[in-house]
N, C-alpha and C positions, 0 to 999 in steps of 0.2 A: 336394491333395485327393483322396481316394480315393472314389468313386463306386459304387455297386450299384444296379442297375437289376433290378427284380422286377416281372414281368408277370403278374396272375392273370386266367383267363378264366372266372370263375364269374359267370353271368349279365352276362358282358363288362363286367366291372369293372376298370379299368386303375390300378395302383398303383404308383408310383416314389417311391423311397427314397433320399435322398442324405446320407451323414454326413461330416463333415471331421476329420482328426486331432486328438488332444490337444494341448494346451498347456501341459501340467504340472499336469494333474489329480491329486488322491490317489486317487481312485475314479472309477469310470463312473458318469455323470450320469443320471438318471432320462430316459428317452426322452420325445421327443414323441409324443403320441398324440390321433389326430384321427380322426374318423368323418363320414361323409356317407350321408344318407338322404333319399331313395332312391337307390340306387345306378344306376338307370338311370331317365332319365326320358323320358317320352313325349308329344310335345305333337303335336296333331291340327291342321295348318294354323297361322295366326296366332293367338296366344293366350301365355298365361305359367303358370307354376306356379313351386314353392317348393322347394329343398332345403335340409333342416335339417344344420347344419354344428355339431358338438360338439367342444369339447377335453375328452377323457375322461383329459387328464394331470394334472400338478400343475404345470405352469409355467403363466405369462401369456404367451400367443403373439399373434404378429401374422399374419393370413392375407391372402394376394392371390389374387384369381380371374381368370383367363385363359381365353381360347379356343384351342383347337388342333381341327387335323383328324384323323379317327379311322378306323382300318384293321384288318383281320386279315388274317393271312398264310395261307400255304396250309394251315397245320397249327393255324389258330384262335387263334394269338397275337396279342394287340392291340399295336398302337405307333401312336403318333405320326407323322401325316403332315402336309403345307403344308394350309393353311386353304382354299386354293382351289383345293381337288380337283374335280372334275366333279360328284360328288354330296356336297359336303360343306356341311353346314348351318350352319357356324361363322359366316359373312358374315352370316346372318340373325339370328343372337342378340346379345342385350346381357345384362349382369350388373349387378344394384343389389345390395348395394354391392359395388363392385369391391376395396375394402380396409376391413378390419375387425378388432378385436382382441378376443380371448376369454380370460377367466378361466377357472380351472380348473374343470372341469364346466359351464361355461357354454356356451348354445347360440344360434347367430345362424340367421338364415332369408336365405338367399340367393335372390333373384328372378331366374328365367330366362325372358326375354321372346323370342319368336319372331315375326317380321315375313316372311312368306312373299312374294316378288314374284309379281305377276300371272302371268309368265312362266315361272315354276318348271316344271321337269318332274315330271309326277305321280309318286307313290311316296315311298319314304322316304329320308331324307338325315341323314347322321350327323354328329356334332361330340363334341368332349370339353371339360367344363368341368375345368380343371387349379387345384386348390387348394394354394397355396405355403405352409407355415408356417414360421415361425421364433421362437425365442425372442425374447420384447419387451424383456429386458435382456441386456446382456452377458454371456455365460457362458466359462467355461474352454475348454469344448470346444464348438464349434459344429456345431450339429445342425439340417439343414433337413429337411423332409418333404414330397413332392407326393402329392397323392390326387386321381384324375381320376374323374368322374362320366361316363357316356355320356349323351347327349341324341340322342333320335331326333325328327325332324319329319317327318310325313307331309303333303305337300303334296297339296292337293286334286287329283281326276282320276281317271281310270279305273286301277283296280289290277289288275295283270297278275301271275299266279302262274305261273311257268314253271321248274320244277326238272327238271335234265335230267342222266341218269346218264351218264358216259364211261365210258372206258376202265378194267377190272379187270385187275391184273398181280401177279404174284408177286414179293415182293422178297425179299432175305436181307440180314440186319444182324446179325452179332457171332454167326453161326451159327444163327440163328432166322429163321423163315419167318414172313411177314405178308404179306396182300393189301391192296394200294393201290387206292383206288377214286376216279375223278374225278369231282367234282360241280359243275356249273355253275348259278348262278342268274340266268338269262336275264330274270327278271321284273324288277319294280320296287319290290319290297318285301321285306324282311328275312324269310329263311327260317328258322324253328327246326328243327334236326335232332333228334330225339329218339327214342333206342331205335333205331338204324338197325341191322340186323342182317344176316349172310350167312351162309347155311345152305349146307355144303359136302357134296355127294353123291357115292358111289363112282360108277364108268363106267357103271354101270346105271340109275343117276339114281333107285334105290330104296332104297339103305342110306345114313342119314344118318350122316357121319364127324363132324362138328362143326358147332355154330352159334357165331358169336362177335358181341358187341354192343360198339359203340362209344359211348363218352360223349356227352353231349349237346353240340351245336354251333350256330353260329348263321353265317348264310352271307348276308353284304350283298348288296344290289342289284349286278347287273351284274360279278360275282366267282365266282371258284372256289375250290375246296378238296381237298385230299386226305383221304380217310377212313382212317384204318390199322387193319386188323381183325388181330390177332396169334393167328397160327394156333397151337392146340393139338392137333394131329394127326399123327403120323409117316406118315402116307399118302404114296405116291408114285404118279408116273403121271397118267392123264388124270381130271378129275372135273368136275362141274358144282357151279358156285356159283351160288344164288339170294339176288340182293339185294332186301330190303323196306325201303321208308321208309315207316311209319306215317303214316296220314293226320293232317292237321291241319285247323282251322278255315277252310274256304275251299279246301282243297287236298286231291284224293285219295290214298289208297294208291298208291305207286309201286313196280312191280315189274320187275326184269329179270333173266335168266338169262346166265351166260356160261360156255364151255367152255375149261377151264385145263388146264395140265399141272403138276402140283406135283413 
């Protein structure tokens, strides 16, 4: 079997696709097609909500629902982790139904319920609902698809928002320069990093050389990330870089200046 793993971090959605080799088919089969909405489910404390799962293909498929842990690496790429992580919500969740069958263009409702224990640490806890689909009937080519929906459960208690900017350094890759910024989420809720920018000034800090903006990112509680600012200036020598993290509800604008040598 040849497996392909594709990770998509748009709204922090995780999708995994696995396909098996052909066994004598005259032509390529029609692919499985499965969608889930919303792509991200937020539960505030003990409660429940629904994910709409739809077969948008032409085959009748069987779908299995399971739970897994969820994390983001330093560059924001999502991946599966053990269910019993320190801030995993997987052990609090139940799925109903865990197995169901969908006909072409049919929709099912998957109920996701959370029961938060009384001793749970306040703040955000994450999990992943994995939907595995396979053809209902035997086909000449075996195709399986797995789609993931992120579930965020906010346990009651005091919300702590503490975003810290760490070291900013110059990196060189394949002849190109970039600024790498370490960011730490020392709080207990997920932080959204939108339109974070770095403005680079010349030695006198009066002439702006370039402004670089990174794409949207999320930072889970008690984790760190690296933001990659691709430089578009040929300037050399000492510079001042000013990083600005725009405000979000409950969090003020964060600014910090760094003195570097390009």
